[in-house]
C-alpha positions in Angstrom: -139.2 58.4 -156.3 -140.1 61.2 -153.8 -143.6 62.1 -152.7 -144.8 65.2 -154.6 -146.6 66.5 -151.5 -144.0 66.2 -148.7 -140.9 65.2 -150.6 -140.3 62.0 -148.6 -138.7 59.0 -150.4 -141.1 56.3 -151.2 -139.6 53.0 -150.1 -142.4 50.6 -150.8 -143.5 51.1 -154.4 -146.5 48.8 -153.9 -148.3 51.3 -151.6 -150.6 53.8 -153.3 -150.1 56.4 -150.6 -147.2 58.1 -148.9 -146.3 56.5 -145.6 -145.1 59.9 -144.3 -148.1 62.2 -145.1 -150.7 59.8 -146.4 -151.0 61.5 -149.8 -152.3 59.4 -152.7 -149.4 58.9 -155.1 -151.1 56.5 -157.5 -151.2 59.0 -160.3 -147.6 60.1 -159.7 -146.5 56.4 -160.0 -148.3 56.0 -163.3 -146.8 59.1 -164.7 -143.3 58.0 -163.6 -143.9 54.6 -165.1 -144.9 56.1 -168.5 -141.9 58.4 -168.4 -139.6 55.4 -167.9 -141.3 53.4 -170.7 -140.8 56.2 -173.2 -137.2 56.6 -172.1 -136.6 52.9 -172.8 -138.2 53.2 -176.2 -136.1 56.2 -177.0 -133.0 54.3 -175.9 -133.9 51.4 -178.2 -134.5 53.6 -181.2 -131.2 55.5 -180.6 -129.3 52.2 -180.5 -130.4 51.4 -184.0 -129.9 55.0 -185.2 -133.6 55.9 -185.4 -132.7 59.3 -184.1 -136.0 61.0 -185.1 -138.0 58.3 -183.3 -135.7 58.6 -180.3 -136.2 62.4 -180.1 -140.0 61.9 -180.2 -140.0 59.3 -177.5 -137.6 61.2 -175.2 -139.6 64.4 -175.6 -142.7 62.4 -174.6 -140.8 61.0 -171.6 -139.8 64.5 -170.5 -143.4 65.7 -170.9 -144.5 63.2 -168.3 -141.5 63.8 -166.0 -139.3 66.8 -166.6 -136.9 65.7 -163.9 -136.0 62.4 -165.7 -132.3 63.1 -165.9 -131.5 60.1 -168.0 -134.0 61.0 -170.6 -132.8 64.6 -170.8 -129.1 63.6 -171.1 -129.9 61.0 -173.8 -131.9 63.7 -175.7 -128.9 66.0 -175.6 -126.7 63.2 -177.0 -129.2 62.5 -179.8 -129.3 66.2 -180.6 -125.5 66.3 -180.7 -125.4 63.4 -183.0 -127.7 65.2 -185.5 -125.5 68.3 -185.5 -127.8 70.3 -183.2 -125.1 71.4 -180.7 -127.1 74.3 -179.3 -130.1 72.1 -178.5 -127.8 69.5 -176.9 -126.1 72.1 -174.7 -129.6 73.4 -173.6 -130.7 70.0 -172.5 -127.5 69.3 -170.6 -127.5 72.7 -168.9 -131.1 72.1 -167.7 -130.1 68.6 -166.5 -127.2 70.0 -164.6 -129.4 72.6 -162.9 -131.9 70.0 -161.9 -129.2 67.7 -160.5 -125.9 69.4 -159.8 -124.1 66.4 -158.4 -123.4 63.0 -159.9 -124.7 64.0 -163.3 -123.3 62.9 -166.7 -124.4 66.2 -168.2 -121.5 67.9 -166.3 -119.0 65.6 -168.0 -120.6 66.2 -171.4 -120.4 70.0 -171.0 -116.8 69.9 -169.7 -115.7 67.8 -172.7 -117.3 70.2 -175.1 -115.8 73.2 -173.4 -112.4 71.6 -173.1 -112.0 71.9 -176.9 -112.9 75.6 -177.6 -111.6 75.4 -181.2 -114.1 72.6 -182.1 -116.9 74.5 -180.3 -116.0 77.6 -182.3 -115.9 75.7 -185.5 -119.4 74.2 -184.8 -120.8 77.6 -184.0 -119.2 79.0 -187.2 -120.9 76.2 -189.3 -124.3 77.1 -187.8 -123.8 80.7 -188.8 -122.7 79.7 -192.3 -125.7 77.5 -192.6 -128.0 80.4 -191.8 -126.2 82.5 -194.4 -126.6 79.7 -197.0 -130.3 79.6 -196.2 -130.4 83.4 -196.7 -128.6 83.0 -200.1 -131.2 80.4 -201.2 -134.0 82.8 -200.3 -132.3 85.5 -202.3 -131.9 83.2 -205.4 -128.2 82.5 -205.2 -128.3 78.7 -205.1 -124.9 78.2 -206.6 -123.1 80.2 -203.9 -125.2 78.5 -201.2 -124.3 75.0 -202.6 -120.6 75.9 -202.4 -120.9 77.1 -198.9 -122.9 74.1 -197.8 -120.2 71.7 -199.1 -117.7 73.6 -196.9 -120.0 73.4 -193.9 -120.5 69.6 -194.3 -116.8 69.2 -194.6 -116.4 70.8 -191.1 -119.6 69.4 -189.5 -120.5 66.1 -191.2 -123.4 65.4 -188.8 -125.5 68.5 -189.7 -128.6 66.8 -191.2 -130.2 70.2 -192.1 -127.1 71.0 -194.2 -127.6 67.7 -196.2 -131.3 68.4 -196.7 -130.7 72.0 -198.0 -127.9 70.9 -200.3 -130.1 68.0 -201.7 -133.0 70.4 -202.2 -130.8 72.7 -204.3 -129.6 69.8 -206.4 -133.1 68.6 -206.9 -134.1 72.1 -208.1 -131.3 72.0 -210.6 -132.2 68.5 -211.8 -129.2 66.8 -210.3 -131.1 63.8 -209.0 -128.2 61.3 -208.7 -126.2 63.8 -206.6 -129.2 64.5 -204.5 -129.6 60.8 -203.9 -126.0 60.5 -202.7 -126.3 63.4 -200.3 -129.6 62.0 -198.9 -127.9 58.6 -198.4 -125.3 60.3 -196.2 -128.1 61.9 -194.2 -129.8 58.6 -193.9 -126.7 57.0 -192.4 -127.0 59.5 -189.5 -130.7 59.2 -189.0 -132.5 56.3 -190.7 -136.1 57.4 -190.2 -135.9 61.2 -190.7 -139.1 62.2 -192.4 -137.5 64.9 -194.5 -134.8 62.6 -195.8 -137.4 59.9 -196.7 -139.7 62.4 -198.4 -136.8 63.8 -200.5 -135.7 60.3 -201.5 -139.2 59.4 -202.6 -139.2 62.4 -204.8 -135.9 61.5 -206.3 -137.1 57.9 -206.9 -140.2 59.2 -208.7 -138.2 61.4 -210.9 -135.5 58.9 -211.8 -137.5 55.7 -211.7 -134.9 54.0 -209.6 -135.6 52.8 -206.1 -133.0 53.9 -203.5 -131.7 51.2 -201.2 -130.5 52.4 -197.9 -129.6 49.1 -196.4 -126.7 47.2 -197.9 -127.7 43.7 -198.8 -125.1 41.1 -197.6 -123.3 39.3 -200.4 -123.9 35.6 -200.8 -120.8 33.5 -200.2 -119.7 30.7 -202.4 -119.7 28.2 -199.5 -121.9 27.8 -196.5 -120.7 28.9 -193.1 -119.5 26.4 -190.6 -122.5 27.1 -188.3 -124.9 26.4 -191.1 -123.1 23.2 -192.1 -123.2 22.0 -188.5 -126.9 22.7 -188.1 -127.6 21.1 -191.4 -125.7 17.9 -190.3 -127.5 17.9 -187.0 -130.8 18.1 -188.7 -130.0 15.1 -190.9 -128.6 13.1 -188.0 -131.6 13.9 -186.0 -133.8 12.3 -188.7 -131.9 9.1 -188.4 -129.9 9.5 -191.6 -126.2 8.9 -191.8 -123.8 11.3 -193.5 -121.2 9.7 -195.8 -117.8 11.3 -195.7 -116.4 12.6 -199.0 -113.9 10.2 -200.7 -110.6 11.9 -201.2 -108.4 10.8 -204.1 -104.8 11.9 -204.4 -103.8 13.3 -207.8 -100.4 13.1 -209.4 -98.0 16.0 -209.3 -98.3 16.7 -213.0 -102.1 16.8 -213.0 -102.0 19.0 -209.9 -99.6 21.4 -211.6 -101.8 21.7 -214.7 -104.9 22.2 -212.5 -103.0 25.0 -210.6 -101.9 26.7 -213.9 -105.3 26.4 -215.4 -106.8 28.0 -212.3 -104.3 30.9 -212.4 -105.0 31.4 -216.1 -108.8 31.4 -215.5 -108.4 33.8 -212.7 -106.3 36.2 -214.8 -108.8 36.1 -217.7 -111.7 36.7 -215.2 -109.8 39.6 -213.7 -109.1 41.1 -217.1 -112.7 40.7 -218.3 -114.5 41.8 -215.1 -112.2 43.9 -212.9 -110.4 46.0 -215.5 -113.5 47.5 -217.2 -115.0 48.3 -213.8 -111.8 50.0 -212.7 -111.6 52.0 -215.9 -115.3 53.0 -215.6 -114.6 54.2 -212.0 -111.7 56.2 -213.2 -113.7 57.8 -216.0 -116.6 58.6 -213.6 -114.3 60.2 -211.1 -112.6 62.3 -213.9 -116.1 63.4 -215.2 -117.1 64.4 -211.7 -113.9 66.5 -211.2 -114.5 68.1 -214.6 -118.1 69.0 -213.7 -116.9 70.5 -210.4 -114.2 72.5 -212.1 -116.8 73.8 -214.6 -119.1 74.8 -211.9 -116.3 76.6 -210.0 -115.2 78.4 -213.2 -118.8 79.4 -214.0 -119.3 80.9 -210.6 -116.0 82.7 -210.7 -116.8 84.1 -214.2 -120.2 85.4 -213.0 -118.5 87.2 -210.1 -115.8 88.6 -212.4 -118.4 89.9 -214.9 -120.3 91.5 -212.0 -117.2 93.2 -210.6 -116.1 94.5 -214.0 -119.6 96.0 -214.5 -119.4 97.7 -211.1 -115.9 98.9 -211.9 -117.0 100.4 -215.2 -120.0 102.1 -213.6 -117.8 103.5 -210.9 -115.3 104.7 -213.5 -118.0 106.5 -215.5 -119.3 108.1 -212.3 -115.9 109.3 -211.3 -115.3 110.8 -214.7 -118.6 112.6 -214.7 -118.1 113.9 -211.2 -114.6 115.1 -212.1 -115.9 116.9 -215.1 -118.7 118.6 -213.1 -116.2 119.5 -210.4 -113.9 121.1 -212.9 -116.7 123.1 -214.5 -117.9 124.3 -211.1 -114.4 125.3 -210.1 -113.9 127.3 -213.3 -117.2 128.9 -212.8 -116.4 129.9 -209.2 -112.9 131.3 -210.3 -114.5 133.2 -213.1 -117.2 134.8 -210.9 -114.5 135.7 -208.3 -112.2 137.2 -211.0 -115.0 139.2 -212.6 -116.1 140.5 -209.2 -112.5 141.6 -208.4 -112.1 143.2 -211.9 -115.3 145.1 -211.5 -114.1 146.3 -208.1 -110.9 147.6 -209.6 -112.8 149.1 -212.5 -115.0 151.1 -210.1 -111.8 152.3 -208.3 -110.3 153.4 -211.7 -107.5 150.9 -211.4 -107.5 149.8 -215.0 -104.2 147.8 -214.8 -105.4 145.6 -211.9 -108.8 145.2 -213.7 -107.0 144.1 -216.8 -105.1 141.4 -214.9 -108.2 140.0 -213.3 -110.3 140.1 -216.5 -107.8 137.7 -218.1 -108.8 135.0 -215.6 -112.4 135.0 -216.5 -113.9 132.0 -218.4 -116.4 133.7 -220.7 -118.4 130.5 -221.6 -119.6 130.0 -218.0 -120.9 133.5 -217.5 -124.6 134.4 -217.5 -126.1 137.1 -219.7 -126.0 139.8 -217.0 -122.4 138.9 -216.1 -121.4 139.0 -219.8 -122.6 142.7 -219.9 -120.3 143.6 -217.1 -117.5 141.6 -218.7 -117.9 143.5 -222.0 -117.8 146.8 -220.2 -114.5 146.0 -218.4 -113.1 144.4 -221.6 -113.7 147.5 -223.6 -112.2 149.7 -220.9 -109.1 147.6 -220.5 -108.6 146.3 -224.0 -107.9 142.7 -222.9 -110.0 139.5 -223.1 -110.6 136.6 -220.8 -110.4 132.8 -221.4 -112.4 131.3 -224.3 -113.4 134.7 -225.7 -113.2 134.0 -229.4 -114.4 137.4 -230.5 -112.0 139.4 -228.4 -109.1 137.2 -229.5 -109.9 137.7 -233.2 -110.3 141.5 -232.7 -107.0 141.7 -230.9 -105.3 139.6 -233.6 -106.6 141.9 -236.3 -105.4 144.9 -234.4 -101.9 143.5 -234.1 -101.9 142.7 -237.8 -102.9 146.3 -238.7 -100.2 147.8 -236.5 -97.5 145.6 -237.9 -94.5 147.3 -239.5 -93.4 145.8 -242.9 -91.1 148.6 -243.9 -88.0 146.5 -243.3 -89.2 143.3 -244.8 -88.2 142.5 -248.3 -91.1 140.7 -250.2 -88.7 139.6 -252.9 -86.5 137.2 -251.1 -88.3 137.1 -247.7 -85.3 138.3 -245.5 -85.4 140.7 -242.7 -82.8 143.5 -242.5 -81.8 145.0 -239.3 
């Protein structure tokens, strides 16, 4: 430890003052002592996978001494173990700046940067987690759950991903699935408060207490160490242990005993193991069916949405096309009527007749219809969709027809 006043190295830790400048370093020693105590506590908690407790202790250690390189490097490792890669890199970079040489943080950073694909995958999972959180806030829990499963397949240490997926399943009433997800989170961090709070909620809803620690199975025989200690305890009390008398059986009796044991084992296997194996197969098949149903439901919802959007876009295109056709006809009619009126004023009746035939009568206004009628009467031709003019011209052609050479008797025409 160095003196905070002059920077001299304190050789004798029993002195309460700096031998170089005489500055009182008693408080500095106490602070350094507390920082080391919290570091040791954090190291103990991290060794038993109490990562939340380790983070709290290491932060307290750094609050007393920010230059505690060991505490900062260990905090980065704990962050990395919980899936918080960005926080881990931040602690290691700070540690490297405080102590550039002979620092394990440099090795950690180099290892992480040596595999750019893994680093990019971790960054991608963090972005996907943020997007899944956004989907949950927007009410799309199904899509968020699918994306979270993909995230946890790539980054299995992201505790926040387990918490969000379990929360979605709890909202949907899938309590057993939420329990399995939270157990996976508890294997990473045993004392995480969010994990324990969610598990308590699951236990209250299902009425079943979740066991995080696997209880060791009891063996059929005692271990050798226990047997030795038991014998030593008896021998210490002055008692004698009588050896077991061994009696040799005949070959026939041994054969029957062996066959009866094999038969009993086969019966026990058929009665106990086969039903459990079948049940496991049925459960796995049911889980796969449920997963396929969820996938089909989400795909069906997306397909219905896309079909609705396509139908709306088709109706919009049809209406826009119809309006565009109407406007185009109107523009052409206005231009043809204007050109015909110009020819009419110039006494060019033939050109006016050609232009008046291009006019759509049903798109003209009342004032334009007056001009159209004047030119039509002068030229004797009609425009498009002019039912009255077409009927009048048909009647005129009928009146002018020559029936002199048509024989009404047999309906033949003579040349």
